[in-house]
All heavy atoms as a GROMACS GRO file, in nm:
protein
  532
    1MET      N    1  -7.709  -3.711  -3.090
    1MET     CA    2  -7.571  -3.742  -3.131
    1MET      C    3  -7.480  -3.729  -3.010
    1MET      O    4  -7.488  -3.634  -2.934
    1MET     CB    5  -7.529  -3.650  -3.243
    1MET     CG    6  -7.399  -3.688  -3.308
    1MET     SD    7  -7.347  -3.583  -3.446
    1MET     CE    8  -7.485  -3.593  -3.554
    2THR      N    9  -7.398  -3.827  -2.985
    2THR     CA   10  -7.309  -3.821  -2.866
    2THR      C   11  -7.180  -3.748  -2.899
    2THR      O   12  -7.143  -3.730  -3.014
    2THR     CB   13  -7.272  -3.964  -2.822
    2THR    OG1   14  -7.198  -4.027  -2.924
    2THR    CG2   15  -7.397  -4.047  -2.793
    3ALA      N   16  -7.110  -3.714  -2.795
    3ALA     CA   17  -6.980  -3.646  -2.817
    3ALA      C   18  -6.884  -3.738  -2.887
    3ALA      O   19  -6.801  -3.692  -2.969
    3ALA     CB   20  -6.920  -3.608  -2.678
    4THR      N   21  -6.891  -3.866  -2.862
    4THR     CA   22  -6.805  -3.964  -2.930
    4THR      C   23  -6.827  -3.961  -3.080
    4THR      O   24  -6.736  -3.962  -3.158
    4THR     CB   25  -6.828  -4.104  -2.875
    4THR    OG1   26  -6.805  -4.102  -2.734
    4THR    CG2   27  -6.733  -4.206  -2.937
    5THR      N   28  -6.955  -3.954  -3.121
    5THR     CA   29  -6.990  -3.946  -3.264
    5THR      C   30  -6.933  -3.822  -3.323
    5THR      O   31  -6.876  -3.823  -3.433
    5THR     CB   32  -7.142  -3.954  -3.282
    5THR    OG1   33  -7.189  -4.073  -3.223
    5THR    CG2   34  -7.179  -3.956  -3.428
    6ASN      N   35  -6.950  -3.708  -3.255
    6ASN     CA   36  -6.896  -3.582  -3.308
    6ASN      C   37  -6.747  -3.584  -3.318
    6ASN      O   38  -6.689  -3.532  -3.417
    6ASN     CB   39  -6.938  -3.465  -3.215
    6ASN     CG   40  -7.082  -3.423  -3.237
    6ASN    OD1   41  -7.142  -3.450  -3.338
    6ASN    ND2   42  -7.136  -3.361  -3.137
    7ALA      N   43  -6.678  -3.641  -3.224
    7ALA     CA   44  -6.533  -3.646  -3.226
    7ALA      C   45  -6.480  -3.720  -3.349
    7ALA      O   46  -6.374  -3.688  -3.398
    7ALA     CB   47  -6.480  -3.710  -3.095
    8LYS      N   48  -6.553  -3.820  -3.393
    8LYS     CA   49  -6.506  -3.898  -3.506
    8LYS      C   50  -6.504  -3.814  -3.637
    8LYS      O   51  -6.438  -3.851  -3.731
    8LYS     CB   52  -6.589  -4.024  -3.526
    8LYS     CG   53  -6.572  -4.121  -3.413
    8LYS     CD   54  -6.657  -4.243  -3.429
    8LYS     CE   55  -6.635  -4.336  -3.313
    8LYS     NZ   56  -6.727  -4.448  -3.313
    9LYS      N   57  -6.574  -3.703  -3.639
    9LYS     CA   58  -6.576  -3.618  -3.755
    9LYS      C   59  -6.457  -3.522  -3.755
    9LYS      O   60  -6.433  -3.455  -3.855
    9LYS     CB   61  -6.707  -3.537  -3.760
    9LYS     CG   62  -6.829  -3.625  -3.780
    9LYS     CD   63  -6.954  -3.543  -3.785
    9LYS     CE   64  -7.074  -3.632  -3.798
    9LYS     NZ   65  -7.199  -3.556  -3.802
   10LEU      N   66  -6.385  -3.518  -3.647
   10LEU     CA   67  -6.270  -3.427  -3.637
   10LEU      C   68  -6.144  -3.502  -3.674
   10LEU      O   69  -6.135  -3.622  -3.652
   10LEU     CB   70  -6.255  -3.376  -3.494
   10LEU     CG   71  -6.370  -3.293  -3.439
   10LEU    CD1   72  -6.346  -3.262  -3.292
   10LEU    CD2   73  -6.393  -3.169  -3.519
   11THR      N   74  -6.046  -3.428  -3.727
   11THR     CA   75  -5.916  -3.490  -3.755
   11THR      C   76  -5.845  -3.513  -3.623
   11THR      O   77  -5.884  -3.458  -3.520
   11THR     CB   78  -5.830  -3.397  -3.843
   11THR    OG1   79  -5.801  -3.279  -3.767
   11THR    CG2   80  -5.902  -3.360  -3.974
   12LYS      N   81  -5.739  -3.593  -3.625
   12LYS     CA   82  -5.664  -3.618  -3.504
   12LYS      C   83  -5.601  -3.487  -3.451
   12LYS      O   84  -5.599  -3.463  -3.333
   12LYS     CB   85  -5.547  -3.716  -3.534
   12LYS     CG   86  -5.592  -3.857  -3.559
   12LYS     CD   87  -5.628  -3.928  -3.435
   12LYS     CE   88  -5.663  -4.074  -3.462
   12LYS     NZ   89  -5.726  -4.140  -3.351
   13ALA      N   90  -5.560  -3.400  -3.543
   13ALA     CA   91  -5.502  -3.270  -3.501
   13ALA      C   92  -5.609  -3.184  -3.433
   13ALA      O   93  -5.579  -3.118  -3.334
   13ALA     CB   94  -5.444  -3.195  -3.624
   14GLN      N   95  -5.732  -3.186  -3.487
   14GLN     CA   96  -5.838  -3.110  -3.427
   14GLN      C   97  -5.876  -3.164  -3.289
   14GLN      O   98  -5.895  -3.088  -3.194
   14GLN     CB   99  -5.961  -3.109  -3.514
   14GLN     CG  100  -5.943  -3.028  -3.644
   14GLN     CD  101  -6.051  -3.052  -3.745
   14GLN    OE1  102  -6.108  -3.162  -3.754
   14GLN    NE2  103  -6.080  -2.952  -3.825
   15GLN      N  104  -5.880  -3.298  -3.276
   15GLN     CA  105  -5.912  -3.360  -3.150
   15GLN      C  106  -5.803  -3.325  -3.047
   15GLN      O  107  -5.832  -3.296  -2.932
   15GLN     CB  108  -5.917  -3.512  -3.164
   15GLN     CG  109  -6.037  -3.559  -3.239
   15GLN     CD  110  -6.040  -3.710  -3.261
   15GLN    OE1  111  -5.967  -3.782  -3.194
   15GLN    NE2  112  -6.120  -3.756  -3.350
   16ARG      N  113  -5.678  -3.325  -3.090
   16ARG     CA  114  -5.568  -3.292  -3.002
   16ARG      C  115  -5.576  -3.146  -2.952
   16ARG      O  116  -5.557  -3.116  -2.836
   16ARG     CB  117  -5.432  -3.316  -3.072
   16ARG     CG  118  -5.312  -3.288  -2.986
   16ARG     CD  119  -5.300  -3.392  -2.880
   16ARG     NE  120  -5.199  -3.349  -2.785
   16ARG     CZ  121  -5.190  -3.397  -2.659
   16ARG    NH1  122  -5.273  -3.486  -2.616
   16ARG    NH2  123  -5.095  -3.355  -2.581
   17LYS      N  124  -5.611  -3.056  -3.044
   17LYS     CA  125  -5.622  -2.916  -3.008
   17LYS      C  126  -5.738  -2.896  -2.909
   17LYS      O  127  -5.726  -2.818  -2.813
   17LYS     CB  128  -5.643  -2.828  -3.133
   17LYS     CG  129  -5.634  -2.680  -3.104
   17LYS     CD  130  -5.502  -2.645  -3.046
   17LYS     CE  131  -5.494  -2.498  -3.007
   17LYS     NZ  132  -5.373  -2.464  -2.932
   18LEU      N  133  -5.850  -2.966  -2.928
   18LEU     CA  134  -5.959  -2.954  -2.832
   18LEU      C  135  -5.916  -3.007  -2.695
   18LEU      O  136  -5.953  -2.946  -2.591
   18LEU     CB  137  -6.081  -3.035  -2.880
   18LEU     CG  138  -6.163  -2.971  -2.994
   18LEU    CD1  139  -6.279  -3.061  -3.031
   18LEU    CD2  140  -6.214  -2.833  -2.951
   19TYR      N  141  -5.841  -3.114  -2.691
   19TYR     CA  142  -5.793  -3.163  -2.564
   19TYR      C  143  -5.700  -3.059  -2.500
   19TYR      O  144  -5.711  -3.031  -2.381
   19TYR     CB  145  -5.714  -3.296  -2.578
   19TYR     CG  146  -5.637  -3.326  -2.451
   19TYR    CD1  147  -5.703  -3.369  -2.337
   19TYR    CD2  148  -5.501  -3.298  -2.444
   19TYR    CE1  149  -5.634  -3.389  -2.218
   19TYR    CE2  150  -5.432  -3.318  -2.324
   19TYR     CZ  151  -5.498  -3.360  -2.214
   19TYR     OH  152  -5.432  -3.379  -2.095
   20GLU      N  153  -5.613  -2.999  -2.579
   20GLU     CA  154  -5.520  -2.898  -2.524
   20GLU      C  155  -5.597  -2.781  -2.462
   20GLU      O  156  -5.564  -2.731  -2.355
   20GLU     CB  157  -5.423  -2.850  -2.631
   20GLU     CG  158  -5.321  -2.957  -2.674
   20GLU     CD  159  -5.241  -2.915  -2.797
   20GLU    OE1  160  -5.259  -2.802  -2.849
   20GLU    OE2  161  -5.160  -2.996  -2.841
   21ILE      N  162  -5.702  -2.735  -2.531
   21ILE     CA  163  -5.783  -2.627  -2.479
   21ILE      C  164  -5.852  -2.671  -2.354
   21ILE      O  165  -5.847  -2.602  -2.251
   21ILE     CB  166  -5.886  -2.581  -2.584
   21ILE    CG1  167  -5.819  -2.511  -2.700
   21ILE    CG2  168  -5.993  -2.494  -2.520
   21ILE    CD1  169  -5.911  -2.483  -2.819
   22ALA      N  170  -5.914  -2.789  -2.351
   22ALA     CA  171  -5.982  -2.840  -2.233
   22ALA      C  172  -5.886  -2.852  -2.117
   22ALA      O  173  -5.915  -2.813  -2.003
   22ALA     CB  174  -6.054  -2.969  -2.263
   23ALA      N  175  -5.768  -2.910  -2.142
   23ALA     CA  176  -5.670  -2.932  -2.036
   23ALA      C  177  -5.617  -2.801  -1.976
   23ALA      O  178  -5.591  -2.787  -1.857
   23ALA     CB  179  -5.554  -3.016  -2.087
   24GLU      N  180  -5.605  -2.701  -2.063
   24GLU     CA  181  -5.556  -2.569  -2.019
   24GLU      C  182  -5.657  -2.499  -1.929
   24GLU      O  183  -5.621  -2.431  -1.832
   24GLU     CB  184  -5.529  -2.481  -2.141
   24GLU     CG  185  -5.481  -2.341  -2.106
   24GLU     CD  186  -5.457  -2.256  -2.229
   24GLU    OE1  187  -5.434  -2.313  -2.335
   24GLU    OE2  188  -5.459  -2.135  -2.214
   25HIS      N  189  -5.787  -2.516  -1.957
   25HIS     CA  190  -5.894  -2.446  -1.886
   25HIS      C  191  -5.963  -2.526  -1.778
   25HIS      O  192  -6.031  -2.469  -1.693
   25HIS     CB  193  -5.995  -2.393  -1.986
   25HIS     CG  194  -5.938  -2.291  -2.081
   25HIS    ND1  195  -5.932  -2.159  -2.050
   25HIS    CD2  196  -5.881  -2.306  -2.202
   25HIS    CE1  197  -5.873  -2.093  -2.149
   25HIS    NE2  198  -5.842  -2.182  -2.242
   26ILE      N  199  -5.952  -2.659  -1.786
   26ILE     CA  200  -6.024  -2.747  -1.691
   26ILE      C  201  -5.922  -2.841  -1.628
   26ILE      O  202  -5.884  -2.942  -1.687
   26ILE     CB  203  -6.137  -2.823  -1.766
   26ILE    CG1  204  -6.232  -2.726  -1.834
   26ILE    CG2  205  -6.211  -2.914  -1.668
   26ILE    CD1  206  -6.328  -2.789  -1.931
   27PRO      N  207  -5.882  -2.810  -1.505
   27PRO     CA  208  -5.780  -2.893  -1.440
   27PRO      C  209  -5.814  -3.045  -1.433
   27PRO      O  210  -5.725  -3.126  -1.449
   27PRO     CB  211  -5.773  -2.834  -1.298
   27PRO     CG  212  -5.815  -2.692  -1.315
   27PRO     CD  213  -5.923  -2.696  -1.422
   28ALA      N  214  -5.942  -3.078  -1.419
   28ALA     CA  215  -5.977  -3.218  -1.411
   28ALA      C  216  -5.947  -3.292  -1.542
   28ALA      O  217  -5.915  -3.410  -1.545
   28ALA     CB  218  -6.129  -3.234  -1.377
   29VAL      N  219  -5.955  -3.221  -1.654
   29VAL     CA  220  -5.923  -3.283  -1.784
   29VAL      C  221  -5.771  -3.305  -1.791
   29VAL      O  222  -5.725  -3.408  -1.837
   29VAL     CB  223  -5.973  -3.197  -1.901
   29VAL    CG1  224  -5.923  -3.249  -2.033
   29VAL    CG2  225  -6.126  -3.191  -1.901
   30ALA      N  226  -5.698  -3.206  -1.746
   30ALA     CA  227  -5.551  -3.220  -1.750
   30ALA      C  228  -5.506  -3.338  -1.660
   30ALA      O  229  -5.420  -3.420  -1.699
   30ALA     CB  230  -5.486  -3.093  -1.702
   31ASP      N  231  -5.568  -3.352  -1.542
   31ASP     CA  232  -5.538  -3.463  -1.455
   31ASP      C  233  -5.576  -3.599  -1.518
   31ASP      O  234  -5.505  -3.698  -1.498
   31ASP     CB  235  -5.615  -3.449  -1.322
   31ASP     CG  236  -5.569  -3.333  -1.241
   31ASP    OD1  237  -5.458  -3.276  -1.265
   31ASP    OD2  238  -5.643  -3.292  -1.148
   32ARG      N  239  -5.685  -3.603  -1.594
   32ARG     CA  240  -5.734  -3.723  -1.655
   32ARG      C  241  -5.648  -3.764  -1.774
   32ARG      O  242  -5.628  -3.881  -1.798
   32ARG     CB  243  -5.879  -3.692  -1.704
   32ARG     CG  244  -5.956  -3.814  -1.752
   32ARG     CD  245  -6.095  -3.765  -1.780
   32ARG     NE  246  -6.185  -3.876  -1.799
   32ARG     CZ  247  -6.212  -3.933  -1.914
   32ARG    NH1  248  -6.153  -3.888  -2.023
   32ARG    NH2  249  -6.289  -4.033  -1.922
   33GLY      N  250  -5.597  -3.669  -1.847
   33GLY     CA  251  -5.501  -3.697  -1.954
   33GLY      C  252  -5.561  -3.715  -2.096
   33GLY      O  253  -5.487  -3.728  -2.190
   34ASP      N  254  -5.693  -3.716  -2.105
   34ASP     CA  255  -5.752  -3.730  -2.238
   34ASP      C  256  -5.902  -3.694  -2.228
   34ASP      O  257  -5.952  -3.661  -2.123
   34ASP     CB  258  -5.740  -3.872  -2.291
   34ASP     CG  259  -5.804  -3.979  -2.202
   34ASP    OD1  260  -5.914  -3.952  -2.150
   34ASP    OD2  261  -5.744  -4.086  -2.186
   35LEU      N  262  -5.970  -3.700  -2.342
   35LEU     CA  263  -6.111  -3.677  -2.350
   35LEU      C  264  -6.185  -3.801  -2.397
   35LEU      O  265  -6.299  -3.794  -2.442
   35LEU     CB  266  -6.143  -3.561  -2.447
   35LEU     CG  267  -6.098  -3.422  -2.402
   35LEU    CD1  268  -6.120  -3.321  -2.513
   35LEU    CD2  269  -6.172  -3.378  -2.277
   36ASP      N  270  -6.123  -3.916  -2.384
   36ASP     CA  271  -6.181  -4.041  -2.429
   36ASP      C  272  -6.289  -4.089  -2.332
   36ASP      O  273  -6.277  -4.074  -2.212
   36ASP     CB  274  -6.074  -4.149  -2.441
   36ASP     CG  275  -5.971  -4.118  -2.547
   36ASP    OD1  276  -6.002  -4.043  -2.640
   36ASP    OD2  277  -5.858  -4.168  -2.533
   37GLU      N  278  -6.393  -4.148  -2.389
   37GLU     CA  279  -6.499  -4.209  -2.310
   37GLU      C  280  -6.448  -4.337  -2.249
   37GLU      O  281  -6.384  -4.417  -2.313
   37GLU     CB  282  -6.620  -4.240  -2.402
   37GLU     CG  283  -6.734  -4.303  -2.328
   37GLU     CD  284  -6.848  -4.335  -2.426
   37GLU    OE1  285  -6.847  -4.290  -2.540
   37GLU    OE2  286  -6.940  -4.405  -2.382
   38ARG      N  287  -6.474  -4.354  -2.120
   38ARG     CA  288  -6.426  -4.471  -2.047
   38ARG      C  289  -6.535  -4.565  -2.002
   38ARG      O  290  -6.510  -4.668  -1.942
   38ARG     CB  291  -6.337  -4.430  -1.931
   38ARG     CG  292  -6.216  -4.355  -1.979
   38ARG     CD  293  -6.117  -4.337  -1.874
   38ARG     NE  294  -6.004  -4.259  -1.927
   38ARG     CZ  295  -5.919  -4.192  -1.856
   38ARG    NH1  296  -5.929  -4.199  -1.722
   38ARG    NH2  297  -5.822  -4.125  -1.910
   39LYS      N  298  -6.659  -4.526  -2.030
   39LYS     CA  299  -6.775  -4.603  -1.995
   39LYS      C  300  -6.782  -4.634  -1.844
   39LYS      O  301  -6.816  -4.743  -1.800
   39LYS     CB  302  -6.784  -4.734  -2.074
   39LYS     CG  303  -6.795  -4.705  -2.227
   39LYS     CD  304  -6.829  -4.827  -2.302
   39LYS     CE  305  -6.825  -4.806  -2.452
   39LYS     NZ  306  -6.894  -4.692  -2.503
   40CYS      N  307  -6.743  -4.532  -1.766
   40CYS     CA  308  -6.748  -4.541  -1.620
   40CYS      C  309  -6.786  -4.403  -1.569
   40CYS      O  310  -6.711  -4.308  -1.589
   40CYS     CB  311  -6.609  -4.582  -1.566
   40CYS     SG  312  -6.595  -4.579  -1.388
   41ASP      N  313  -6.904  -4.395  -1.509
   41ASP     CA  314  -6.953  -4.264  -1.464
   41ASP      C  315  -6.853  -4.182  -1.385
   41ASP      O  316  -6.837  -4.063  -1.407
   41ASP     CB  317  -7.082  -4.279  -1.386
   41ASP     CG  318  -7.203  -4.311  -1.471
   41ASP    OD1  319  -7.188  -4.318  -1.594
   41ASP    OD2  320  -7.309  -4.336  -1.413
   42SER      N  321  -6.784  -4.246  -1.291
   42SER     CA  322  -6.692  -4.172  -1.208
   42SER      C  323  -6.574  -4.118  -1.288
   42SER      O  324  -6.507  -4.026  -1.244
   42SER     CB  325  -6.641  -4.260  -1.092
   42SER     OG  326  -6.566  -4.368  -1.139
   43MET      N  327  -6.546  -4.175  -1.403
   43MET     CA  328  -6.437  -4.128  -1.486
   43MET      C  329  -6.482  -4.036  -1.601
   43MET      O  330  -6.407  -3.956  -1.652
   43MET     CB  331  -6.355  -4.244  -1.542
   43MET     CG  332  -6.294  -4.330  -1.430
   43MET     SD  333  -6.213  -4.473  -1.496
   43MET     CE  334  -6.048  -4.405  -1.522
   44ASP      N  335  -6.610  -4.052  -1.644
   44ASP     CA  336  -6.658  -3.978  -1.759
   44ASP      C  337  -6.731  -3.846  -1.718
   44ASP      O  338  -6.744  -3.759  -1.804
   44ASP     CB  339  -6.757  -4.066  -1.839
   44ASP     CG  340  -6.686  -4.173  -1.918
   44ASP    OD1  341  -6.566  -4.157  -1.945
   44ASP    OD2  342  -6.750  -4.274  -1.947
   45PHE      N  343  -6.774  -3.836  -1.596
   45PHE     CA  344  -6.841  -3.716  -1.553
   45PHE      C  345  -6.754  -3.643  -1.451
   45PHE      O  346  -6.722  -3.696  -1.343
   45PHE     CB  347  -6.979  -3.748  -1.491
   45PHE     CG  348  -7.076  -3.802  -1.594
   45PHE    CD1  349  -7.083  -3.938  -1.618
   45PHE    CD2  350  -7.153  -3.715  -1.669
   45PHE    CE1  351  -7.169  -3.989  -1.711
   45PHE    CE2  352  -7.237  -3.765  -1.764
   45PHE     CZ  353  -7.246  -3.902  -1.786
   46LEU      N  354  -6.713  -3.521  -1.485
   46LEU     CA  355  -6.618  -3.447  -1.405
   46LEU      C  356  -6.689  -3.331  -1.334
   46LEU      O  357  -6.782  -3.275  -1.383
   46LEU     CB  358  -6.506  -3.393  -1.493
   46LEU     CG  359  -6.435  -3.493  -1.583
   46LEU    CD1  360  -6.336  -3.419  -1.675
   46LEU    CD2  361  -6.361  -3.596  -1.500
   47ASP      N  362  -6.636  -3.297  -1.217
   47ASP     CA  363  -6.683  -3.178  -1.147
   47ASP      C  364  -6.607  -3.060  -1.200
   47ASP      O  365  -6.485  -3.050  -1.185
   47ASP     CB  366  -6.647  -3.197  -0.998
   47ASP     CG  367  -6.763  -3.170  -0.903
   47ASP    OD1  368  -6.868  -3.136  -0.951
   47ASP    OD2  369  -6.742  -3.189  -0.783
   48VAL      N  370  -6.679  -2.970  -1.273
   48VAL     CA  371  -6.612  -2.859  -1.342
   48VAL      C  372  -6.689  -2.729  -1.311
   48VAL      O  373  -6.811  -2.725  -1.320
   48VAL     CB  374  -6.609  -2.884  -1.493
   48VAL    CG1  375  -6.544  -2.770  -1.567
   48VAL    CG2  376  -6.546  -3.015  -1.524
   49ALA      N  377  -6.614  -2.626  -1.278
   49ALA     CA  378  -6.670  -2.496  -1.256
   49ALA      C  379  -6.721  -2.436  -1.389
   49ALA      O  380  -6.658  -2.454  -1.492
   49ALA     CB  381  -6.569  -2.403  -1.194
   50VAL      N  382  -6.836  -2.366  -1.381
   50VAL     CA  383  -6.891  -2.310  -1.506
   50VAL      C  384  -6.796  -2.208  -1.571
   50VAL      O  385  -6.793  -2.198  -1.696
   50VAL     CB  386  -7.032  -2.248  -1.483
   50VAL    CG1  387  -7.132  -2.350  -1.445
   50VAL    CG2  388  -7.025  -2.136  -1.379
   51TRP      N  389  -6.720  -2.136  -1.493
   51TRP     CA  390  -6.626  -2.041  -1.555
   51TRP      C  391  -6.514  -2.112  -1.631
   51TRP      O  392  -6.461  -2.059  -1.728
   51TRP     CB  393  -6.575  -1.939  -1.453
   51TRP     CG  394  -6.510  -2.004  -1.331
   51TRP    CD1  395  -6.383  -2.048  -1.319
   51TRP    CD2  396  -6.574  -2.034  -1.209
   51TRP    NE1  397  -6.360  -2.104  -1.193
   51TRP    CE2  398  -6.479  -2.093  -1.124
   51TRP    CE3  399  -6.702  -2.013  -1.160
   51TRP    CZ2  400  -6.508  -2.132  -0.995
   51TRP    CZ3  401  -6.731  -2.050  -1.030
   51TRP    CH2  402  -6.633  -2.111  -0.949
   52SER      N  403  -6.480  -2.234  -1.589
   52SER     CA  404  -6.381  -2.308  -1.662
   52SER      C  405  -6.440  -2.357  -1.797
   52SER      O  406  -6.372  -2.353  -1.897
   52SER     CB  407  -6.337  -2.432  -1.582
   52SER     OG  408  -6.273  -2.392  -1.465
   53ILE      N  409  -6.565  -2.399  -1.792
   53ILE     CA  410  -6.630  -2.441  -1.919
   53ILE      C  411  -6.639  -2.320  -2.013
   53ILE      O  412  -6.611  -2.328  -2.130
   53ILE     CB  413  -6.771  -2.496  -1.887
   53ILE    CG1  414  -6.760  -2.625  -1.808
   53ILE    CG2  415  -6.848  -2.524  -2.018
   53ILE    CD1  416  -6.892  -2.674  -1.751
   54GLU      N  417  -6.681  -2.205  -1.958
   54GLU     CA  418  -6.695  -2.086  -2.039
   54GLU      C  419  -6.562  -2.046  -2.104
   54GLU      O  420  -6.558  -2.018  -2.224
   54GLU     CB  421  -6.747  -1.969  -1.953
   54GLU     CG  422  -6.758  -1.840  -2.031
   54GLU     CD  423  -6.800  -1.722  -1.943
   54GLU    OE1  424  -6.759  -1.718  -1.825
   54GLU    OE2  425  -6.874  -1.640  -1.993
   55SER      N  426  -6.453  -2.049  -2.031
   55SER     CA  427  -6.324  -2.009  -2.086
   55SER      C  428  -6.275  -2.109  -2.191
   55SER      O  429  -6.219  -2.073  -2.293
   55SER     CB  430  -6.216  -1.989  -1.978
   55SER     OG  431  -6.189  -2.108  -1.911
   56ALA      N  432  -6.304  -2.239  -2.170
   56ALA     CA  433  -6.264  -2.340  -2.268
   56ALA      C  434  -6.348  -2.325  -2.396
   56ALA      O  435  -6.291  -2.334  -2.508
   56ALA     CB  436  -6.286  -2.482  -2.212
   57LEU      N  437  -6.479  -2.300  -2.380
   57LEU     CA  438  -6.563  -2.281  -2.502
   57LEU      C  439  -6.521  -2.155  -2.577
   57LEU      O  440  -6.520  -2.153  -2.700
   57LEU     CB  441  -6.709  -2.271  -2.458
   57LEU     CG  442  -6.773  -2.402  -2.415
   57LEU    CD1  443  -6.912  -2.374  -2.349
   57LEU    CD2  444  -6.787  -2.501  -2.529
   58GLU      N  445  -6.488  -2.049  -2.502
   58GLU     CA  446  -6.445  -1.926  -2.567
   58GLU      C  447  -6.318  -1.949  -2.647
   58GLU      O  448  -6.302  -1.904  -2.761
   58GLU     CB  449  -6.424  -1.818  -2.463
   58GLU     CG  450  -6.389  -1.683  -2.523
   58GLU     CD  451  -6.374  -1.574  -2.417
   58GLU    OE1  452  -6.434  -1.587  -2.308
   58GLU    OE2  453  -6.303  -1.479  -2.444
   59ALA      N  454  -6.223  -2.020  -2.590
   59ALA     CA  455  -6.095  -2.049  -2.658
   59ALA      C  456  -6.121  -2.134  -2.782
   59ALA      O  457  -6.063  -2.107  -2.889
   59ALA     CB  458  -5.999  -2.123  -2.561
   60ALA      N  459  -6.205  -2.233  -2.775
   60ALA     CA  460  -6.238  -2.318  -2.893
   60ALA      C  461  -6.312  -2.233  -2.999
   60ALA      O  462  -6.280  -2.248  -3.118
   60ALA     CB  463  -6.322  -2.434  -2.849
   61PHE      N  464  -6.401  -2.148  -2.960
   61PHE     CA  465  -6.473  -2.064  -3.050
   61PHE      C  466  -6.371  -1.973  -3.124
   61PHE      O  467  -6.378  -1.960  -3.246
   61PHE     CB  468  -6.578  -1.980  -2.979
   61PHE     CG  469  -6.647  -1.881  -3.064
   61PHE    CD1  470  -6.753  -1.916  -3.149
   61PHE    CD2  471  -6.604  -1.746  -3.068
   61PHE    CE1  472  -6.818  -1.826  -3.227
   61PHE    CE2  473  -6.668  -1.655  -3.149
   61PHE     CZ  474  -6.776  -1.695  -3.229
   62ASN      N  475  -6.285  -1.909  -3.049
   62ASN     CA  476  -6.185  -1.820  -3.108
   62ASN      C  477  -6.090  -1.893  -3.203
   62ASN      O  478  -6.050  -1.838  -3.306
   62ASN     CB  479  -6.108  -1.745  -3.001
   62ASN     CG  480  -6.193  -1.641  -2.930
   62ASN    OD1  481  -6.291  -1.590  -2.984
   62ASN    ND2  482  -6.161  -1.612  -2.805
   63LEU      N  483  -6.054  -2.014  -3.167
   63LEU     CA  484  -5.968  -2.097  -3.257
   63LEU      C  485  -6.044  -2.121  -3.386
   63LEU      O  486  -5.987  -2.106  -3.497
   63LEU     CB  487  -5.931  -2.226  -3.190
   63LEU     CG  488  -5.845  -2.320  -3.272
   63LEU    CD1  489  -5.709  -2.259  -3.298
   63LEU    CD2  490  -5.836  -2.454  -3.206
   64GLY      N  491  -6.170  -2.162  -3.380
   64GLY     CA  492  -6.248  -2.187  -3.499
   64GLY      C  493  -6.268  -2.059  -3.582
   64GLY      O  494  -6.254  -2.064  -3.707
   65ARG      N  495  -6.295  -1.951  -3.518
   65ARG     CA  496  -6.313  -1.822  -3.589
   65ARG      C  497  -6.187  -1.783  -3.661
   65ARG      O  498  -6.187  -1.742  -3.775
   65ARG     CB  499  -6.358  -1.716  -3.490
   65ARG     CG  500  -6.385  -1.581  -3.557
   65ARG     CD  501  -6.451  -1.485  -3.465
   65ARG     NE  502  -6.372  -1.469  -3.344
   65ARG     CZ  503  -6.407  -1.392  -3.245
   65ARG    NH1  504  -6.523  -1.325  -3.248
   65ARG    NH2  505  -6.333  -1.382  -3.137
   66ALA      N  506  -6.071  -1.799  -3.595
   66ALA     CA  507  -5.944  -1.766  -3.654
   66ALA      C  508  -5.910  -1.855  -3.773
   66ALA      O  509  -5.844  -1.814  -3.867
   66ALA     CB  510  -5.831  -1.775  -3.552
   67SER      N  511  -5.960  -1.977  -3.772
   67SER     CA  512  -5.923  -2.072  -3.879
   67SER      C  513  -5.999  -2.045  -4.011
   67SER      O  514  -5.959  -2.090  -4.114
   67SER     CB  515  -5.950  -2.214  -3.836
   67SER     OG  516  -6.089  -2.244  -3.830
   68VAL      N  517  -6.105  -1.964  -4.003
   68VAL     CA  518  -6.179  -1.934  -4.122
   68VAL      C  519  -6.150  -1.796  -4.183
   68VAL      O  520  -6.204  -1.757  -4.281
   68VAL     CB  521  -6.329  -1.946  -4.107
   68VAL    CG1  522  -6.369  -2.092  -4.074
   68VAL    CG2  523  -6.382  -1.855  -4.001
   69LYS      N  524  -6.060  -1.723  -4.116
   69LYS     CA  525  -6.022  -1.589  -4.165
   69LYS      C  526  -5.918  -1.597  -4.271
   69LYS      O  527  -5.843  -1.685  -4.285
   69LYS     CB  528  -5.973  -1.504  -4.051
   69LYS     CG  529  -6.085  -1.458  -3.962
   69LYS     CD  530  -6.032  -1.366  -3.855
   69LYS     CE  531  -6.147  -1.316  -3.770
   69LYS     NZ  532  -6.107  -1.225  -3.665
   0.00000   0.00000   0.00000
């Protein structure tokens, strides 16, 4: 299953929140302006530090955990 397929299962608000988390933790996402697939390797594959990925995943996990409490 691709990321695009998974994203379609999310509401617009959930997609927006994921973008906000990614943009906050991954500067290349903020510079890009969205998480949309562009079908261009140079635009779809970003150079990202693992600690940026970790902090973004942690923020998304915490958001999801908070939403079920």
